[in-house]
N, C-alpha and C positions, 0 to 999 in steps of 0.2 A: 635633519630628525624630528619623531615624530614631536607635533604640541599641539596641547588643549587650548591655547589663546588661538589659534586659527585650525579654518576645514580647507585652505589647500595649502597643502605641506611643501616648500620649495625643495629640492635636491638634484646635488649633483651626481647624476646620473653615469653608469660608465659609458665613458664614450669609446670605448673598445670594441663595444657591442653595438647593432646596429639598430638603428630603428626599424621596429614592424612595418613593412609595405601595408601589410592590412589590419583592422582590426579584428582581435579574437573572437572567435566562434564559440560561444561560452558554453553550446553543449556537448564537448569535445575537441578538450586543446592542450598542448603543452604550456606552461608556462612562461614568457619570456622574461629573459634574465634580469630586464629592467625589474620585470614584475616580484620577483624570487626580493632583489635588492628592497625595493620597499618594503615588503609583508614582511622582512627582517624585521625591517623598523618599528612597524606596528607591534610585530609579536615580543620587541625587547620590551616596549614600552607599556606591553600588556603582562608583561613578567615581573616589572618593578613597579607598578602604578598603584598611587595611595588613596586613585580620585573620586574611588566608588570601590563596593564591598561585592565581588562575586566573588567564587570560590571555582567557578566550571567547573564541577563535580567531581573536585582532586579531594576536599575534605568536607564534603559535606551530600545531600541529595541533592543538589540542583545540576545540571547539565552544560556542556560544553556548546561553545555557539562557531556557528559558523561567521567570519567577517571575510571582507570585499575590500579589495585594494586597484584605484584603475588611476592608471596614468595620463596625464592631458596634458594640454599646451593653451594657455590661456594667450588672450589676442596679442601679446607683446611679445609670440613667439617662447616663454619660459617655460620651460619644465618642471612637473610639481604628480602629486600623485591624493588622490583621496582616499580617504576610510568610512568604511561605514563597515555595521553588525546586523544582520538579521534579527526578526521579533523585538524580541523585549529584555533589557539585564534589570535586572533588582525592581521590574514595573514602571522603567522608565525606557524610552526610545528615543532620546534624545541628549546627548553624551557630550561634555565638550571635547573638538577634535574632531568627531566624526559626523558625519552628513546627517542633516535632519532628516526625517521619517518622509515620506512623500503627502504624506496626511495622517495628522497627529491624533489616533483614537485615544489619548491619554490627557487631552489638554481637558483642565476640568473649567472650563468657563466655553469648551465647544459643544456644539449640540448630541455627541455620542455619549459625551459624561452626563449630561442634563436628560437625556432620554433614559441612558441607563441605570439612572437616578427613580426615573418614573416607573420601571421597568422593573426595579427592585422593591416601590412601594406598593405596586400591585402583586408582586409576589407575596409582600408580606401579610397584603390584607389577603388576598386565598387562604396563605397559610393560619393567620386568625381563624377564618371562617369554617377551616376544613376542621380545624382544632379544638373550636368551641365545643363546650361540656352537651350543649341543646343537641346540636346533630348527632352527639356520639351516642346520648343515651335514645337520639330517635331510631336510628341506622341499627344500635342495639337492640331494640325494641319490636322491629321490624323483622331483623333477623330473625328474634327469636319466636313471633306471630310467625312467620313464614315455615320455622323445623316443627313450631307446633301443630300447622297445618296438614303439613308432611305424614307427622308422625301418627294425627287423628286419622287422615284419607286413605292409609294405608291400613290401619287398623279395621275402619269401615270395610274398604274392597278386601281383606282377609274375609272377615262377617259373612259381607254378601255372595262370596266366593263360595264357602261352605254352606253357605244356605243354599247355594245354585245347586249342588254338588247334593243335599237331600231334597231339592226338589226334582231333580233329575232320577233317582230313584224310584222316589215315588209315583212320578210319573209312567216308573217303568212297570211298577207293583201294579196299578192301575186298570194295566191291561187286562186281570184278571178280577177285575167288579164286574158285577153290571152295569148296563148301560148308564141308570140314572145317578146311582153310587159315583160310575168313572167320569161321569160329565160334571156331577157338583164338585168331586176332589181336581179337576183337573181345574175348574175356574177357579177354586182356592188357589190352587200354584201359581195359575194365573194372575192372579191378582196381587200374591206375595210379590211377583215379580216384578212388578210394573208398580210398585211400593219400593222396593228397594233402587230401580233407575231413579223412580224422581227424589228418592230420598238423598242419594248420590247427587243427583243434580242440584236439589236444594242447597245439598254441605259447600257443595265448590261456588255455587252463587256465593251463601253468606259470607265464604272464606273468603272470597275475591273481594266483598265488600268490606269487609274489616280490613285487610292487606291495601284499597283503595285508597281509605278515609288515613289510613299511617303514611301511605307513599306520597299521598296529596300534601301533607304536611311537611313530609321531607322535598319535594321538589321545592316548595316554600320557602325551604333553606338552601335548597343548591341552586336554584336558578338565579341567584346573585352573583355564586361563583363560577358558573358558566360563562354567564355573561361577563367577569373579569378576565375570563381564562380568552375569551375569543375582542375579547379589546386591546389585548398583550399581545395576543397573534400578530393582531393587526398592527399595532404599532411598532412591535418585534419586525414587522414583514417591511414595513415604511423607512424602518431606522436603519435594517439592512442596504435596503434599496438605496438611501441619501448618503451611505456610507462605501456604497457601491462609486456612485455619481462623484464623489469626494476625491476620493483618488483618480486624478489625472497626469497622464503622461504626455511627455514628450518623445520626439522621435530627432531624429537625423534631417527631415525634412522641415522641422519647426511645427509640425501638426500636430494636434493632443485629442487625446482620445481618454473615456474615462472607463472603468474595469468590466460594466456592462457591453461596453462595446466593442473592447477587446473578446470576450469572452462569446460574444454571441457566435462569432464564426464556426467556435467550435463545439458550438451547439451543448452548452455545457453553464451552468452557474458560477460564478467564481469561488473557488475552496475557501476553507478558511486560512488567514493568514497571506490571501493573494496580494500582493505591491508591496509586501513587508520584507522579502528578502534583499540582501545585501546587494546584489548588482542593478534590481530596478532604480534602488535609493541612489547609489552612483550616477548611475546615466542618468536619472530625471537633475538631479544637484546640477551635473554637468551643465547639459543642456541649456539649462535654466538661467545659468551663468558664464553661458558662453564660450566653456570652455571645451576644445577639441578632445575626442576620447580615442587614446592612443591603444593601449591595450589594458586585458583586466583577467583578473583572476579572486577563486576566491579559496579561503583555508580551514578549517578547521582549528579551533584552538580547547584545548578544555581534554577533561580524560577520555579516553578512547570509549566508543558507547556501547554498550551491551546488547545492542538489536543491528542499527545498520555498522557499515566498516565506514567507523570515521576516528581518525588518528589525528596528533597533535601535528601541524604545522604541514599538513599534508593537502594539498589542491582538490580539490573536488567541480564537478561541472555544475552548472544550473540545473535547479531540479526543473523537472517537466512538467508536473501537474498544475504548478503555480506560475513559472515563471513564464513556458515558452510562450502563451497567446500574450503577453507583456513584451517580453523580448524581441520575437519578431517584429511587431510592432515599433517599439523604437532604435532597433539597429538600423528602419528602412531609412535611407541617406547616407550611412554609412559605406565605406568600401570591407566588407568583411570575410575573412577567410572561408575559403568552402566549407562545407560540413566531408571532415578527413576520412570517415566511413565509406561513403562509394568512392573513393577514390582508391581506395586499400584493397578491396577486390576486383581482382583481374580476369583477365578466360585464363581457364586451365585446363590441363590434359587427363582423361579418366587413367589414375593408377590401378588398376583392378588385380587385387590379392590372390581371388578366388574366383571361380565361377562355373554353376553348372545349370541346365534347363528348369532349377527351381530358387533360385538366388544365386545373388554375387557379392563379395564383400571387397572394400572399395577404402583406398590409402586416401583420406579427404585432406588437400593443402591446408596449410592456414591462410586465411583472408577470403576462406568459401564462405559462403552461406550454406547449410544443409537445405530451408525450404527456400523458398522466396521472399524476399517481402516487401512491406508496403510500399517501399519504393524502390527496392534492387530486386529486380527477377530473375539473374544470371545466380543460379546455387546448384550444389548437387541436383538435386532432383529435376530442374531443370535441363542438364546437362542428362540427364540418365532416359529420359522421356526420349529425345531425338535423337539419342544413339538405336533405343529399343522400344521407336512404335507403338511396336505387337503387342506389349504386355503390358501392364499395367504394374510400373515401378513402382513399389512405395517404401520408404526408410523405416528400417524397423524400431528404430531409435533415432537419436540426432546427437551432433556436438554444434559446440556453438561456432561462430563463427572466426573466432582468434584460434580453437584447440584445431591441431589436425589430428589425426591419424584415422583408426580402423569403423567403418561404419557399415552396418550388416543392410542389405535390401534385398527384398521378395522382389519377386517375378509373378506372384498371384494372389488376390485376395485369401486364397487358401493359406498358402505361404504365411504371408502376412500376420491373419489370426494366430498362429501357430508360432511363429516367432514373438510377435505382440504378449501372449499367456506364458510364455518361457520369460520375459522382460519383467512382466506383471506378477510372478510367482516368485522372480527374482532368482530363477536357476542357471541365470546366464553368470557366468565369469568375466571379469572386466579388469582389467591392468592397468591404468596408464603412468607412464614418466615424466616429471616435471622438473624443475630446476627454482627453488627457493632464494629469494633475495636474502639470504641470512642462512642461519644453522638453528634448527631446532632445541629444543631442550634434551628431548626423548624423542633414541633415533628409531620407538616403533611406539604402536600404537593405535589408540582407538577414539574418532571424534563422533559425539552426538549434539547435534545441534540443530534442531527444525526450523526451518525455513517459509519464506513466505516472500510473494515479490515485495518489492518496494514502492507504494504508491505512488511517491511524489519523487521517484527517480529511478523508471521504465528505465531498463529492463534489471537494474540490479535488483538482488533480492538481499533479505536481511532476517535475522535470527529470529524470532517470533514463537516464546515457547506457551503461549495463548494459541495462536492461529495457526501456527508454520507444521507445514506436515514433516513426520520424520524424516532427521537425514542422519545417515550414518556414512560412516569413512575410516576405514582403516591404512596406517600409513606405514612406510619403514625406510629410513635413510640406505640408502646402499654405499655415497659415496660424499666428501666434503671437497671441494677446489676452489679457492681463493676465495674464500669464507661462504662461500654458498654452497647447500645444502643438493645434492640429486636425492628423491625420493621416488618410492614406487608405492600409488596411491591405489588402493583396492576399495572402490565405492559399491558397499551395499544395497543402496540405494540410487534412486537416479534424478536428482532435483537438478533444476536450472543454477547453474553458476555454481553444482554442491563444492566443489572442491575447490575452488578461485576462494570460497567464502569461508569454507572451512580450513582453510593455509590462513588465509591476511588475519579472521576475527580473532580478538584479543582472546575468548575462550576456545579456541583454536589452537591450531600454531604459533599464530602471532604474527607470520612472517608471508605474505604475499609470495605468490608465485611471481618469478621476475619475469617483467613485461607485461605486468596486468593493467591495463589504461583504467582500470574501472575501480579496483580494490588495491591497488601498488603503486610502481613506476612505470612508465611507458617505454618500450624499447623498440627494437625492431619488431621483434614478434612477440606472441607470448608463449612464454616457454613449458607448454601443456600438449601432450601428445599420448593421443587412444593406442597401447603398445600391443593387448594381446587383447583377444577376445577369445571365450568359449563356451559354446552353443552344441546343440541337440538340433543333430539334420530330421527334418520333419518327416522325409520320405526315404532317408540311408537309414533309418533308424541307429545311430552310432554319434558320439560326442565328437564331436570337430575343435579342435584349436589351433588356433591363429595368430602369425604377430607380424611386424612392420618393424624397420629399424627404425630409430628417432633421428630426426635428422638435426639433433643439436647434442 
């Protein structure tokens, strides 16, 4: 059982289950049964514990947390597990029974807290100087003087413009005068023009002098503030550098690197919170204490998130933005499972539903990329280009790798632009068939949840009302079998993972599509198929509707 008295938790594991041959690939995995077993112990503790107060979002505005468990073997061959949480709980990062942080930024005697106090003192000093009455009075006086000068300058220019128009009329009238009178009048008007010119110039000079005096007085008050801000920036940068260098990680070879060294090959600085996730904490403790990692998993504990799809007790992959550079290094020296995604992709035959000289429609299998990926070249697009080398084959839209069904392809740029315009103006009608991992409360309805990419967990998407793009889905339940609903989805928009997030999110159907490894539970495939597609043919001047059979 989980105990707050120890960090290495001994346990009698189910011996009917074979020990994993390789360590967990943390960015895409199915939890080993032992991981489920020990995770349940931690979850039971969290459900009943009274050691700390934190509601995990159930009863207040707090949020849920990612927890991790790591099956390990000690030097005596005894199996046990470690547990960790990501970030902080109630401003604590070191709770009994869980592994400690890699570096304790909350240590009150540590350099970070001391540096933080120094920065806070500088902030208070800056705030006091910026709120000083003398500074505010001078800023107000300067702004008043600037406004006054702007008004006076405008009035002077208006007066001189009127005088200029009068002079122009008088010069015109002077053409009818005798030469002596004409010369005398033109000279007078020229002198008036020069007088106005110098009057304006003198006004601007005196105005600048009046402002300069106030600005110099203001600068004398602002200079100490700017000096403090420069000093604060320097201290903050030095403190951050020191923190990054204090987050030191071991790997399976016994090598050690700090955060700056780990993120340098990725050509970016460590993001906020790097090194504080559960997975690096677990591995660091294991390596530092001579424990051999066997299997690992991370699960969500707390109220379902209103943005990213996170549900209680469900396992999720390690985040990529913060953890990939760290875990890539830490796993060196371990025999790790291969990334399963490339192995899922196999060669395939083109299943052409319709073709003419302008376009074609293909039934894409599951586990096939629509376009080449960073590490995988095999895709529907590359297959098409090999078969049609004389055409500029371009996909008018895309399906997720795991989604099967109809994909529309243009054979020329002109056709592509026409089809793209139809998708952009949402005149293309799409129908998807899916099986859910449950039965929704409503038999039909509409889902409106704006989406954007989850920057920490690409390619996953998240609901974001502030920055997300409009995403609308209509749905209808057509059958229920063995407690699982077969539904038709009619997406009005076409955002990445739209149907998958709208199905799984608590503000959507709150039931993931069956087999969704990102937002639900893994199965042999994702039960989502693009069944029907209706569009207007660019050259035949008529609407075409196509469908293909559902493979499940």
